[in-house]
C-alpha positions in Angstrom: 36.2 -24.9 45.1 36.5 -27.9 42.5 34.3 -31.0 43.1 37.9 -32.8 43.1 38.4 -30.9 46.4 35.4 -31.0 48.2 35.7 -35.4 47.6 39.6 -34.9 49.1 38.1 -33.2 51.8 34.9 -35.8 52.2 38.0 -38.5 52.4 40.3 -36.9 54.8 37.4 -36.5 57.3 37.0 -40.4 57.0 40.9 -41.1 57.2 39.9 -42.7 60.7 38.9 -46.0 58.7 42.3 -46.4 56.8 44.8 -48.9 58.7 45.8 -46.4 62.0 46.6 -49.4 63.9 50.2 -48.3 65.6 50.0 -51.3 68.5 48.8 -54.7 66.9 47.3 -57.0 69.7 48.3 -60.4 69.0 48.2 -63.8 70.4 51.2 -64.2 73.0 51.5 -68.4 71.8 51.4 -67.0 68.3 54.2 -64.4 69.0 56.6 -67.3 70.5 56.2 -69.8 68.0 56.9 -67.3 65.3 59.8 -65.7 67.0 61.0 -69.2 68.0 61.2 -70.3 64.4 58.6 -73.2 64.6 56.7 -71.9 61.4 57.4 -70.9 58.0 55.4 -68.0 57.9 56.6 -64.7 56.5 55.3 -62.5 59.3 53.0 -62.4 62.4 50.0 -61.2 61.0 50.6 -64.2 58.4 51.0 -66.7 61.1 48.0 -65.6 63.3 44.3 -66.8 62.7 42.6 -64.3 64.7 38.8 -63.2 65.3 37.5 -60.6 66.3 33.6 -59.5 66.9 31.2 -58.2 69.7 29.7 -60.3 72.5 27.4 -59.8 75.5 29.9 -57.7 77.2 31.9 -55.8 74.1 34.5 -57.0 72.0 36.7 -60.2 71.4 39.5 -60.9 70.0 39.9 -64.9 69.8 42.9 -66.8 69.0 41.7 -69.6 66.6 44.9 -71.5 66.4 45.3 -71.5 69.7 41.2 -71.7 70.9 42.1 -68.8 73.5 41.0 -65.0 74.6 43.8 -62.7 73.6 41.6 -59.6 74.7 38.0 -58.8 75.8 37.0 -55.1 76.3 34.1 -54.4 78.5 32.2 -51.8 77.3 30.4 -51.9 80.6 26.7 -51.9 79.1 27.5 -48.5 77.3 26.9 -48.8 73.2 29.8 -47.5 71.3 29.9 -45.5 67.8 30.4 -48.1 65.4 31.4 -47.6 61.5 31.8 -50.5 59.4 31.7 -48.3 55.9 34.9 -49.7 54.2 37.7 -47.2 52.3 40.4 -48.2 49.9 42.9 -45.9 49.0 42.9 -44.9 45.5 45.9 -46.3 43.5 47.5 -43.6 41.0 48.5 -46.1 38.3 50.6 -43.5 36.3 
């Protein structure tokens, strides 16, 4: 097997590090404001100002725009596997 094939297999094993989100979590207030046209943002993603981070209980998603909790996931004392590597898809310039 060629080196390129090995590389492709390695990258495929890490594909979970690419954007796999199929149900985004959003701030309800940001969503309502965007849908009602109270902003000139082109997308809800552009309008939202969201922080995500670890807390003593687990993981919190926080709306900076409205200063409110969007979601807090309680790990119940368990330490979950984390992977902070960043992958970027190679752009074929041909």
